[in-house]
C-alpha positions, 0 to 999 in steps of 0.5 A: 265732437266734429271739428265743424261743431267746434268751429260753430260753437266758437263762432256762436260764443264770440258775441256772448262772451264779448258781451259778458266781458263788456258787462263786467264791473268795469268796461273790459274787465272780467266778471266774477266767475262765481256769479255766472252760470255754467253756460256763461263761463263755458262761452267765455272759454270758447271766446278765449280759445278763438281770440287767443293764440294760447290754449291755456287762456281758455283752459281755466274757464273750462276747468272752472265749469267743472269745478263750479258745475261738476254734474252739468251738461256744460261740465261734460262739454268743458272737459273735451274742450279743455283737452282740445285747448291743451292740444292747441297749446301743444301741451300734449301731456295734459291734453292726453290726460284730459282726453283720457279723463273724458273717456273714463268718465263719459265712455258712451258719449259721442265725444268719446271718439273725439277724445280718443282721437285727441289722445292719439294725436297727442302722440302722433304730433310728437313724432320726431325726426327719423334719427331720434328714438321712435317710442312715441311712434309706437305709442301713436300707432297703438292709439290710432289703432284703438280709434280705428277699431273702437270707432270704425264708423266715426269721422276720425277713423279715416283720418286715423288710418291715414296717420297710422300709415304715415307713422308705420312708414316712419318706423320703416324709415328708421330701420332703413336709416340704420341699415344704410349706416351699417351698409356704408360701414361694410357691416353687411350682416347688421345691415341685412338684419335691418333691411329684413325687418322692412321687407318682413314687417313693413312691406306695405310702406314706401321703403320696401323697394329700396330695402330689397335693393340694399339686400341685393347689394349686401348679399352680393358683398358677402358672396351669397348669390342665391339670396341676392338673386332672390331679393332681385326676383322679389324686387322685379316682380313688385317694383319692375319699373322702379330705379331700384330694380334697374340698379339691382338688375345691373348689379346682378347681370354684371356678375353673370347672375339674374333675378330669380328665386334660388335656395331656401333662405328667408327670402325664398319664403317671402318669394313663395308667400308674396308671389306664389301665395304659398303661406305654409 
């Protein structure tokens, strides 16, 4: 479901729903839902979704459409709007469950792409600050990947790709945070392991340049000059204009060294892959 369609439906529902409420037994009271048809109840839900800050005020109307008219076209629409209303309310667990129910029930419908996107958002919008557990980030990545792969031509694919990159960057940031902590405590081997993850697994993120610089620092602290020089060479090739390279260059030349590929470490392999294109 296109977001524009959601807005269009909501605007169209305002007049209808307001009229239904006004025509209740008492002015301003709600009519007996069982006396209304599916479309009327659905539009009451849309009206509440627009008029109220709380999505749960609309959920009950959409749920009633499903209960009273389970095999109608309006029930199908109500289910996806119910997932949307839960998400608006930041009730991510119910939004995810409802979106999944839509996908399971109507896998071939156009709104299945939007349901899958809502499911992914239910994880993505819960991604916490870098310092916390990143389990939800992994789940968000998986769900976003499914949107991209299963609905590549949908309007949600592009948005999912952008969010995927941000979530991926988030995981790299977590590794960097832990690596800096170990480096500060002079636990150099532990720090190297974290920075290595960034270089090998998250090299397309914004953290790769710093990770390479921190590797130069860590390896120099351990006296492993071949590895430090190789890290500096990779950094210089890919990020020569960055401050991280300038800092690494000063560290290396200050010890009479220079950025160049040396030895046969894991970094030498990365150098051959990234710079020489030798993957075997």
